Structures are given as C-alpha cells and as structure tokens.
C-alpha positions in Angstrom: -0.1 0.1 -0.1 1.0 3.6 -0.4 0.6 7.0 1.1 1.6 6.3 5.0 1.5 2.6 4.5 4.4 2.9 2.0 7.2 4.7 2.8 15.3 -18.2 -11.6 14.8 -20.0 -13.4 17.7 -19.9 -15.9 19.0 -23.2 -16.2 17.4 -26.7 -16.5 17.9 -27.8 -12.9 16.2 -24.6 -11.7 13.6 -25.1 -14.3 12.6 -28.5 -12.9 12.6 -27.2 -9.5 10.2 -24.5 -10.3 8.0 -26.9 -12.2 7.8 -28.9 -8.9 7.1 -25.9 -6.9 4.4 -24.8 -9.1 2.7 -28.2 -8.9 2.8 -28.1 -5.2 1.3 -24.8 -5.3 -1.7 -25.7 -7.5 -2.3 -28.7 -5.6 -2.7 -26.5 -2.4 -4.7 -24.2 -4.2 -7.1 -26.9 -5.3 -7.4 -27.8 -1.8 -8.1 -24.4 -0.4 -11.1 -22.3 -0.7 -10.8 -19.4 -3.1 -12.0 -16.1 -1.6 -12.9 -12.5 -2.1 -12.1 -10.1 0.7 -11.4 -6.3 1.3 -8.4 -4.8 2.9 -9.8 -2.5 5.8 -7.4 0.2 5.1 -9.4 1.1 2.0 -12.1 2.4 4.6 -9.3 3.6 7.3 -11.0 6.8 8.0 -14.5 5.1 8.4 -13.0 2.2 10.7 -11.5 5.1 12.9 -14.6 7.0 13.2 -17.0 3.9 13.6 -15.5 0.4 13.3 -18.6 -1.3 14.0 -20.8 0.6 11.7 -18.2 0.5 9.0 -18.0 -3.6 9.3 -21.8 -3.6 9.1 -21.9 -1.7 5.8 -19.1 -3.9 4.5 -21.3 -7.0 5.4 -24.1 -5.4 3.9 -22.6 -4.9 0.5 -21.9 -8.7 0.2 -18.3 -9.0 1.5 -17.6 -12.2 3.6 -13.9 -11.5 4.2 -12.0 -8.7 5.6 -8.2 -8.0 6.1 -7.0 -6.0 9.1 -4.7 -3.0 9.0 -4.7 -2.0 12.6 -3.4 -4.1 15.4 -2.2 -2.1 18.3 -1.4 -3.3 21.9 -3.1 -6.4 21.1 -6.2 -4.8 20.0 -7.8 -4.7 16.4 -9.5 -1.4 15.9 -10.0 -1.1 19.7 -11.2 -4.4 20.3 -9.4 -7.4 21.9 -9.0 -10.5 19.8 -11.9 -12.3 21.5 -14.0 -9.1 21.2 -13.2 -8.5 17.4 -14.0 -12.1 16.7 -17.4 -11.9 18.1 -17.9 -8.6 16.2 -17.0 -10.4 12.8 -19.0 -13.5 13.7 -22.2 -11.7 14.4 -21.6 -9.9 11.0 -21.0 -13.2 9.3 -17.6 -12.1 8.4 -14.2 -13.7 8.4 -10.5 -12.6 8.5 -8.4 -14.9 6.8 -5.5 -12.5 6.9 -4.1 -9.4 8.5 -1.2 -6.8 8.2 1.2 -6.4 10.9 4.7 -4.9 10.3 7.4 -7.2 11.4 10.5 -5.3 12.5 13.9 -5.9 14.1 12.5 -5.2 17.5 10.4 -8.6 17.2 13.4 -10.7 17.3 15.3 -11.0 20.6 18.9 -11.5 19.9 20.0 -12.3 23.2 17.3 -15.4 23.5 17.6 -16.0 19.7 13.7 -16.0 19.8 10.8 -13.9 19.0 9.7 -11.2 21.3 6.6 -11.7 23.3 4.7 -8.8 21.3 5.3 -11.0 18.0 4.2 -14.2 19.6 1.0 -12.5 20.8 0.4 -11.1 17.4 0.6 -14.7 16.1 -1.4 -16.0 18.7 -4.2 -13.4 18.4 -4.1 -14.1 14.5 -4.6 -17.7 15.2 -7.6 -16.8 17.5 -9.3 -14.8 14.9 -8.8 -17.8 12.4 -6.4 -16.0 10.1 -4.3 -18.4 7.4 -1.7 -15.5 6.9 0.0 -13.1 9.1 1.4 -10.6 6.6 4.2 -8.0 7.1 3.3 -5.0 4.9 6.6 -3.5 5.0 10.2 -4.2 5.1 11.8 -1.3 7.5 14.7 0.5 6.1 17.4 -0.9 8.5 16.4 -4.4 7.3 17.3 -3.8 3.8 20.3 -1.4 4.1 22.9 -4.3 2.8 22.7 -7.7 1.2 23.5 -9.3 4.5 21.0 -7.3 6.3 18.4 -8.3 3.8 19.5 -12.2 4.2 19.3 -11.9 7.8 15.7 -10.6 7.6 14.6 -13.2 5.3 16.0 -15.9 7.8 13.4 -14.0 10.4 10.7 -14.2 7.9 11.4 -18.0 7.6 11.5 -18.6 11.3 8.2 -16.4 11.6 6.9 -19.0 9.0 7.9 -22.0 11.2 6.2 -20.1 14.2 2.9 -19.6 12.5 3.0 -23.2 11.1 2.4 -24.2 14.6 -0.9 -22.6 14.6 -1.7 -23.9 11.1 -0.8 -20.4 9.4 1.6 -19.2 7.0 3.7 -16.0 7.5 3.5 -13.5 4.4 5.0 -10.6 3.0 3.1 -7.7 0.8 5.2 -5.7 -1.5 5.3 -2.1 -2.0 7.4 -0.4 -5.0 10.7 -0.1 -3.6 11.5 -4.1 -3.8 11.6 -3.7 -7.5 13.3 -0.4 -7.9 16.0 -0.8 -5.3 19.2 -3.3 -5.7 21.6 -5.2 -3.7 24.4 -7.0 -5.1 22.7 -6.4 -8.7 19.4 -8.0 -7.7 16.3 -6.3 -6.9 15.0 -6.7 -3.4 12.0 -8.5 -4.6 14.3 -11.3 -6.4 16.2 -11.6 -3.1 13.2 -11.9 -1.1 11.6 -14.5 -3.4 15.0 -16.7 -3.4 15.5 -16.5 0.4 12.2 -17.1 1.7 10.9 -20.8 2.0 7.6 -20.9 -0.1 6.4 -23.7 2.2 6.5 -21.4 5.0 6.3 -17.7 3.7 3.5 -16.7 1.4 3.8 -13.7 -1.0 0.9 -11.2 -1.2 1.4 -9.5 -4.4 0.2 -6.0 -4.5 -0.5 -5.7 -8.2 -0.8 -1.8 -7.9 2.0 -0.7 -5.7 4.7 -2.2 -8.2 3.3 -0.1 -11.0 5.1 3.1 -9.5 8.5 1.4 -9.9 7.6 0.3 -13.5 7.0 -3.3 -12.4 4.1 -5.2 -14.0 2.2 -8.1 -12.1 1.9 -10.5 -15.4 5.7 -10.5 -15.8 6.3 -11.2 -12.0 3.8 -14.0 -11.8 5.2 -15.6 -15.1 8.7 -15.3 -13.4 7.6 -16.8 -10.1 4.6 -19.0 -10.9 2.7 -20.5 -8.0 4.1 -18.1 -5.2 1.4 -15.7 -4.8 -1.0 -17.4 -2.5 -2.7 -13.9 -1.8 -3.1 -10.7 -3.8 -3.9 -7.3 -3.5 -6.6 -6.6 -6.3 -6.0 -2.9 -7.3 -5.9 -0.7 -10.2 -4.2 2.6 -11.0 -4.4 6.0 -12.7 -2.1 8.8 -12.9 -1.8 10.7 -9.6 -3.3 14.2 -9.5 -1.3 15.1 -6.3 1.7 14.0 -4.1 4.8 12.4 -5.2 3.9 9.3 -6.5 3.2 8.8 -10.2 0.2 6.7 -10.0 -2.8 6.3 -7.4 -5.3 3.6 -6.9 -8.9 3.6 -8.4 -12.1 1.5 -9.1 -11.3 -1.8 -10.7 -11.3 -1.7 -14.4 -11.0 2.3 -14.5 -7.2 2.4 -14.7 -4.2 1.3 -16.6 -3.6 -2.2 -15.0 -5.3 -5.2 -16.9 -6.6 -6.3 -13.6 -8.8 -9.2 -14.9 -5.9 -10.7 -16.9 -3.8 -10.5 -13.8 -6.4 -12.3 -11.6 -7.0 -14.7 -14.0 -3.5 -15.7 -14.3 -3.3 -15.7 -10.5 -6.1 -18.2 -10.5 -4.7 -20.2 -13.1 -0.9 -20.5 -12.2 0.0 -17.9 -9.6 -1.3 -20.3 -6.7 -3.6 -17.4 -5.7 -6.5 -18.4 -3.4 -7.1 -14.9 -1.8 -8.1 -11.9 -3.8 -8.2 -9.1 -1.4 -9.6 -5.6 -2.8 -7.8 -2.6 -1.9 -8.2 1.1 -2.9 -6.7 3.9 -1.2 -7.4 6.8 -3.3 -11.0 7.8 -4.4 -11.0 10.7 -6.9 -13.7 12.3 -4.9 -16.0 9.5 -4.1 -16.9 7.9 -0.8 -14.3 4.9 0.1 -17.4 2.9 1.0 -19.1 3.8 -2.3 -15.9 2.6 -4.0 -15.8 -0.6 -2.1 -19.3 -1.6 -3.4 -18.3 -1.0 -7.0 -15.2 -2.8 -6.6 -17.0 -5.9 -5.4 -19.7 -5.7 -8.1 -17.0 -5.6 -10.8 -15.3 -8.6 -9.3 -18.4 -10.5 -9.2 -19.1 -9.6 -12.9 -15.5 -11.0 -13.6 -16.6 -14.2 -12.2 -15.0 -14.0 -8.9 -17.6 -14.5 -5.8 
C-alpha cells in the first residue's frame, strides 16, 4: 500500500525445481477455498470513526472476508482478539489475513527467539482464524545491505515456522521499492523470493504498488509461478497530487489489466485470496468505491 503505509529460472535444474514448486502450489490451491475480501485500510477513516458501523456496511455490500490493517497493543481497531472475533462472527464476516509490520524489535537476539509482542501477534491471529500473518512493509534498517536483507529473510522463515505451529503461514506484502532498489545487482524482490521458503512464507502480491516502480504483475507472476497465494487486487491511474506517479482507483478504470492479472493468479499464480484494496477515491466516498469494486469482481466471475 502507499501513502502513509508505503514509505530464476535460468537453467534446466532450476526449471525442474520451479515446475515442482508450481505443481505443489497448484495442488494446495485446489485444496483451499478461493475467497474475495477487502483490505480495511481502504476504508481507514471510516474504521477509525466507527469500526462497528463500517463493518456492518461492508457486510451489507456482500463481503464475507476482511483483512485488518490495525493491530495495536493486542487490539484490532480497539477490540481485543476475542471481542473482535465476536464482532466479525455476529456480522457473518471472517478475517483470513491481516497486516502487522514485522521489525527488528520483534526478534530478541539474546534469547535467539521472537519477542513476546510478535508471539502475541501470531497468537491473536490464530484466535481470529487467520490463514496468513502478513507484514506489509520491510523497514529500512532491514534492507541496507545484502547481508541485512538475508538476515531479515531468515527471520521471515522463522516466523513462518512459528505461524505453522498454529496452522498458518507468515506472509509478505510488497510496495514499489522492492522492484526499484537493488543489492548485489539483484532487485530486493528477487532476493526476497529466492531467500524465503515458499512452504513457510506466502507472498501477497500488490499488483498496484509495483506499478510506481515500472514493474508489471503479469511479468512477475510468470517469473515466479505458484508463489502468490494472496493478492491485493488494485487498479491505478496517474496521480493528480503527491509524489507518486500513480494512485489507486475503481477496478477496471485504470491502466492495469486487472482481470487478466487475477485470472493468471487463479490459473498459475497459486492465488486463493483476492483482497480488494483502494486507497485513493477521486472524490467518491471510500465505501461507495468498495461497493463498486466488489460488483466488478463479481462480474468478472469472482464471488
């Protein structure tokens, strides 16, 4: 996501490995239920003012799944995990994934273990029934050098092992810098994909964020088939204000071939979670945009 939230197969042996990985992911996809959800950051102002009322409107539109973007001091939008689960249950909503930034403060070097705060993050995610615990950012101090990033990916894999104990996977959600910044002549994204264990760490591909760096989702998915179990479904238009070239808009109104991208995700990307996200609204109400986005997804055959 942007605004405040954003600041190999080359030889025969790797081709075989890639084919095996793809087969495994496609098998997993057939066993897991495909779903559509909404990232609640899309309606962040509404959630801040009236989380319960906003969730009621989201459910009334026909959404069955939400993805959180607010977990602070063991509370989701001001509710404890048991309280928030009841809120969602009462509205017929589920929360299969959520965003909580993992940083160096979550790893205790002296104890060679995760901090209590990260263990609580995983514990509360499991209580809510999440499938993925996703970090939506990679802090600067974790990517200054190639060694820094490699160590961070070790932490990602260890978080995947921790999540696996509760029947979940750890995940990472990209911005644009992963495709524009390089270390050792490799993009950060290539390093992340090569150094994370796909059986432990899921990739949530934000198909809009990367566009600001000149990257295209279709190319990335073809390069790494089967690696994207979750996707942020987003469209982009030229930005009217701010420092970024593009901003999100209603699906089908921008420059990204969204339907082609999500169809490829379904076919060979291993994608089972299609999470709608829109952060800019071109004068419309955010909730109105969420309703339009869902209607468009349904027209495209995603229900």
